[in-house]
C-alpha positions in Angstrom: 1.8 -11.3 4.5 -1.6 -10.1 5.7 -4.0 -13.0 6.3 -7.1 -10.8 6.6 -6.6 -9.3 3.2 -5.5 -5.9 2.0 -7.8 -3.0 2.0 -7.8 -0.8 -1.2 -9.6 2.5 -1.0 -10.9 3.5 -4.4 -11.8 7.1 -5.2 -13.1 7.4 -8.8 -13.2 11.2 -8.5 -14.3 13.5 -11.3 -14.9 13.6 -15.1 -13.4 10.6 -16.8 -12.1 9.2 -13.5 -15.1 7.0 -12.8 -14.9 5.6 -16.4 -11.3 4.5 -16.2 -11.7 3.3 -12.6 -14.6 1.2 -13.6 -12.4 -0.6 -16.0 -9.7 -0.9 -13.4 -12.3 -2.5 -11.0 -13.2 -5.0 -13.7 -9.5 -5.9 -14.1 -9.1 -6.4 -10.4 -12.1 -8.8 -10.4 -10.7 -10.7 -13.4 -7.4 -11.2 -11.6 -9.3 -12.8 -8.7 -11.3 -15.2 -10.9 -8.7 -18.0 -10.5 -8.9 -18.0 -6.7 -9.9 -15.8 -3.7 -8.3 -12.4 -4.0 -6.1 -11.3 -1.1 -7.5 -7.8 -1.4 -10.9 -6.1 -1.2 -11.5 -2.8 -2.9 -14.2 -0.3 -1.7 -15.2 2.8 -3.6 -15.7 6.2 -1.9 -17.0 9.5 -3.1 -14.9 12.6 -3.3 -13.7 15.3 -5.6 -15.0 18.5 -7.3 -18.3 17.2 -8.4 -19.0 15.7 -5.0 -18.1 19.1 -3.5 -20.6 20.8 -5.7 -23.3 18.4 -4.5 -22.4 18.2 -0.8 -20.2 21.1 0.1 -17.4 18.7 1.2 -14.4 17.4 -0.7 -15.1 13.8 0.5 -17.3 12.1 3.1 -15.9 11.3 6.5 -16.0 7.5 5.8 -13.8 7.9 2.8 -11.4 10.1 4.6 -11.0 7.6 7.3 -10.7 4.8 4.8 -7.9 6.6 3.0 -5.8 6.8 6.2 -6.2 3.2 7.2 -6.1 1.5 3.7 -3.1 -0.6 2.6 -3.3 1.2 -0.7 -5.3 3.9 -2.5 -6.4 4.0 -6.1 -7.4 7.5 -7.3 -9.1 8.2 -10.6 -8.8 11.9 -11.1 -10.0 15.2 -9.5 -11.0 18.5 -10.8 -14.2 19.9 -12.3 -15.1 23.3 -13.9 -16.5 25.6 -11.3 -15.6 23.4 -8.3 -13.3 25.7 -6.4 -12.7 26.1 -2.7 -13.1 29.5 -1.0 -9.3 29.9 -0.9 -9.1 29.5 -4.7 -7.8 25.8 -4.6 -9.5 23.2 -6.7 -12.1 21.2 -4.9 -10.7 17.7 -4.5 -7.3 18.9 -3.4 -7.7 16.9 -0.2 -7.6 13.7 -2.2 -4.3 14.6 -3.9 -2.1 17.1 -2.2 -3.9 16.6 1.1 -3.1 12.9 1.2 0.4 13.5 0.0 0.8 15.7 3.1 -1.2 13.8 5.7 0.2 10.3 4.7 3.7 11.8 4.0 3.8 10.3 0.5 7.2 11.7 -0.2 8.2 10.0 -3.4 6.2 10.4 -6.7 7.3 7.4 -8.8 6.6 7.6 -12.5 7.6 4.6 -14.7 8.2 5.5 -18.3 8.3 2.5 -20.6 7.4 2.3 -24.3 5.6 -1.0 -25.2 5.7 -2.5 -28.7 2.5 -1.6 -30.6 2.1 1.8 -29.0 2.0 4.7 -31.4 3.4 8.2 -30.8 2.0 11.5 -32.1 4.4 14.2 -33.1 3.2 17.3 -34.8 -0.3 15.8 -35.3 1.0 12.6 -37.0 1.2 9.1 -35.7 4.6 7.6 -36.3 7.5 5.7 -34.7 10.1 8.0 -33.3 11.6 5.9 -30.4 12.3 2.2 -30.4 10.5 0.4 -27.5 13.8 -1.1 -26.4 15.2 2.4 -25.8 12.6 3.7 -23.4 12.5 2.2 -20.0 13.2 4.5 -17.0 11.6 5.6 -13.8 11.5 9.3 -12.7 11.3 9.8 -9.0 10.1 13.2 -7.9 10.1 14.7 -4.4 6.4 15.0 -3.5 5.9 17.0 -0.3 7.9 20.3 -0.5 9.4 22.8 -3.0 6.9 25.2 -4.5 4.0 23.1 -3.5 4.2 23.9 0.2 1.7 26.4 1.6 4.4 29.0 2.0 2.7 31.5 -0.3 0.5 34.5 -0.3 -0.6 37.8 -1.9 -0.2 41.4 -0.9 -3.5 43.2 -1.6 -4.1 46.9 -1.3 -7.4 48.6 -2.1 -8.8 45.2 -3.2 -6.1 44.7 -5.9 -3.3 42.2 -5.9 0.1 43.9 -6.1 2.4 41.0 -5.3 2.0 37.2 -5.3 4.7 35.1 -3.7 5.4 31.4 -3.8 8.3 30.3 -1.5 10.5 27.3 -2.5 11.3 25.0 0.3 14.0 22.3 0.0 14.8 20.5 3.2 17.6 18.0 4.2 15.0 15.4 5.2 12.9 15.8 2.0 15.9 15.6 -0.3 17.7 12.8 1.5 14.8 10.4 1.6 13.7 10.8 -2.0 17.3 10.6 -3.3 17.9 7.5 -1.2 14.6 6.0 -2.6 15.9 6.7 -6.2 19.2 5.0 -5.5 17.5 2.0 -3.9 15.3 1.7 -7.0 18.3 1.8 -9.3 19.9 -1.0 -7.2 16.7 -3.1 -7.7 16.5 -2.5 -11.4 19.0 -5.1 -12.6 18.7 -4.2 -16.3 20.1 -0.7 -15.9 19.7 1.9 -18.7 18.5 0.5 -22.0 21.4 2.0 -23.9 24.3 0.5 -22.0 22.9 -1.5 -19.1 24.5 0.8 -16.5 22.6 1.2 -13.3 22.7 5.0 -12.8 20.7 7.7 -11.1 20.5 11.1 -12.9 20.0 14.2 -10.7 18.0 16.8 -12.5 18.2 20.3 -11.1 19.1 23.9 -11.8 22.1 24.1 -9.5 23.9 26.6 -11.7 21.4 29.2 -10.6 19.2 28.2 -7.7 20.4 27.7 -4.1 17.8 25.1 -3.3 19.0 23.0 -6.3 22.6 23.4 -5.1 21.6 21.9 -1.8 19.6 19.2 -3.5 22.7 18.2 -5.6 25.0 18.3 -2.5 22.6 16.0 -0.8 22.6 13.7 -3.9 26.4 13.4 -3.7 26.3 12.6 0.0 23.6 10.0 -0.3 25.3 8.5 -3.4 28.3 7.3 -1.3 25.9 4.8 0.3 25.5 3.2 -3.2 29.0 2.9 -4.7 27.8 0.4 -7.3 25.4 2.9 -8.8 26.7 5.5 -11.3 26.0 9.2 -10.5 24.8 11.4 -13.4 23.8 15.1 -13.5 21.7 17.3 -15.8 20.4 20.8 -15.6 16.7 20.7 -16.2 16.7 22.8 -19.4 19.3 20.6 -21.0 17.7 17.4 -19.7 14.4 18.3 -21.4 16.0 17.9 -24.8 18.4 15.0 -23.9 15.3 13.1 -22.6 13.7 13.2 -26.0 16.9 12.8 -28.0 18.6 10.0 -26.0 16.0 8.3 -23.7 18.1 5.2 -23.8 20.7 6.8 -21.5 18.3 7.0 -18.5 17.6 4.4 -15.9 16.4 6.2 -12.7 16.0 10.0 -12.6 15.5 12.0 -9.4 14.3 15.6 -9.2 12.7 18.2 -7.0 9.0 18.6 -6.9 8.3 21.3 -9.4 10.9 20.3 -11.9 9.9 16.6 -11.6 6.3 17.5 -12.2 7.2 19.1 -15.6 9.7 16.5 -16.8 7.4 13.6 -16.0 4.7 14.9 -18.3 7.4 15.4 -21.0 8.5 11.9 -20.5 5.0 10.6 -21.0 5.4 11.6 -24.7 8.1 8.9 -24.9 5.6 6.2 -23.8 2.8 7.2 -26.1 1.1 9.9 -24.2 -0.7 10.6 -20.9 -3.1 7.8 -21.6 -0.3 5.4 -20.6 1.2 7.3 -17.7 0.7 6.0 -14.2 2.1 7.3 -11.0 2.7 6.1 -7.5 2.7 8.4 -4.5 4.7 6.4 -2.0 5.6 6.9 1.7 7.1 4.7 4.4 3.9 2.8 4.9 1.3 4.1 2.5 0.9 4.3 -1.2 -1.6 6.0 -3.5 -1.6 5.1 -7.2 -3.3 6.9 -10.1 -3.5 7.5 -13.8 -2.0 11.0 -14.1 -3.9 12.3 -17.1 -6.4 14.3 -15.0 -10.2 14.4 -15.1 -10.5 15.6 -18.8 -14.0 17.0 -18.3 -14.6 17.5 -22.1 -14.4 13.7 -22.5 -16.5 12.8 -19.5 -19.3 10.4 -20.2 -18.2 9.6 -23.8 -16.5 6.3 -23.2 -13.5 7.4 -25.2 -10.5 7.9 -22.9 -7.6 5.5 -22.8 -7.8 3.3 -19.6 -4.3 1.9 -19.9 -2.8 4.4 -17.4 -5.3 3.0 -14.9 -4.3 -0.5 -15.7 -0.6 0.3 -15.3 -1.4 2.1 -12.0 -3.1 -1.1 -10.8 0.0 -3.1 -11.8 2.3 -0.6 -10.0 0.0 -0.8 -6.9 -0.1 -4.6 -6.7 3.7 -4.8 -7.2 4.4 -2.2 -4.5 2.0 -3.7 -2.1 3.4 -7.2 -2.7 6.9 -5.9 -2.2 6.0 -4.2 1.0 4.6 -7.4 2.5 6.7 -10.0 0.6 3.5 -11.4 -0.7 3.5 -13.4 -4.0 -0.3 -13.3 -4.0 0.1 -9.7 -5.1 3.3 -9.7 -7.2 2.0 -12.8 -9.1 -1.2 -10.9 -10.3 1.0 -7.9 -11.1 3.1 -10.0 -13.4 0.0 -11.5 -15.0 -1.5 -8.1 -15.6 1.7 -6.7 -17.1 1.9 -9.6 -19.6 -1.7 -9.2 -20.6 -1.2 -5.4 -21.1 1.9 -6.0 -23.2 0.1 -8.6 -25.3 -2.9 -6.4 -26.0 -0.8 -3.3 -26.8 1.5 -5.3 -29.2 -1.6 -6.5 -31.1 -2.6 -3.0 -31.9 -6.2 -3.9 -31.2 -6.9 -1.5 -28.3 -6.1 1.9 -29.8 -8.3 4.6 -28.4 -8.7 8.0 -29.9 -5.4 9.3 -28.5 -3.7 6.6 -30.4 -5.5 7.4 -33.6 -8.0 4.5 -33.2 -11.7 4.1 -32.4 -11.7 1.6 -29.6 -13.8 2.8 -26.6 -12.7 2.8 -22.9 -14.8 -0.2 -22.1 -13.7 -1.9 -25.4 -10.1 -1.6 -24.4 -11.1 -3.1 -21.0 -12.8 -6.0 -22.7 -9.6 -6.8 -24.6 -7.5 -6.8 -21.4 -10.0 -9.0 -19.6 -9.9 -11.5 -22.5 -6.1 -11.5 -22.4 -6.1 -12.2 -18.7 -8.6 -15.0 -19.0 -6.7 -16.6 -21.9 -3.5 -16.6 -19.9 -5.3 -18.1 -16.9 -6.4 -21.1 -19.1 
């Protein structure tokens, strides 16, 4: 427990990021209305739009705050025309940069379908999956694989002839993310929705790729530390259809960085779309949480985007921070927020455009605030 309070560094970022973060800040304030909050949240500038204004990806104060904060909330980064001299997007320092410098090795993506959430398939809104059958967590390695800076181009006469991205899979990187996934399965007492079994599924392409063979070998070695957890295996191409066909089989899934990046966005379809998908970037002592839908520049300033991914990112952040410090002052509000979000979603009153509705970003926030205050009474 931290008597002085927990420091949350908030980076609204670009595009629709400030709009959803604004609603998130309102939710944090509402959670604190019944008593003094054990946290204080401070906003800092950064991202592509800030880069276009200042020539920097973030200000020095924000950079220092991110490294000392107990947790980070990130809205989104990326803006048309905001590109660094090396070709990377401006704002990379807030995402990949922090993953590297804070060693946020586990990307943790919950995938749960709440009653009342609609799904869009082939342009139509309809029920495809039962809410009771979708409740998993995908854990993705977050610091290596094809995302390392082991890449380059061969240019001759000002023309690119070869571009190379080198895949890096290390023993340390594989071991710690796999161990994190097994620990998470141990903590998730309910197990997989379909049969209640606590299992971890290793998703790879070990029938072809050497790095994946090493990842699976490491999976088997780490699994011996968790004899009560069932091991499961899937090649990524087969998994992509099993995930949609039989989501009830999956409890915790672990994957390498690039494959995990792809399957987590596919999994978001199961929970109603990217407007509900939150992610935690978690290390030994640091955590950064975000709605993973990106900055969506074409919707910026329209008060249209779905803020629930940000609300779930806040719930994930408070729960993680409370667990880190064994502090019920954080896990209690996380429980309150989850109950309020579930109630609002089940009512069907907060459907934004991506759900076939007309509710605005701030309108959805108003409904969540009302639910939190009704529960507090």
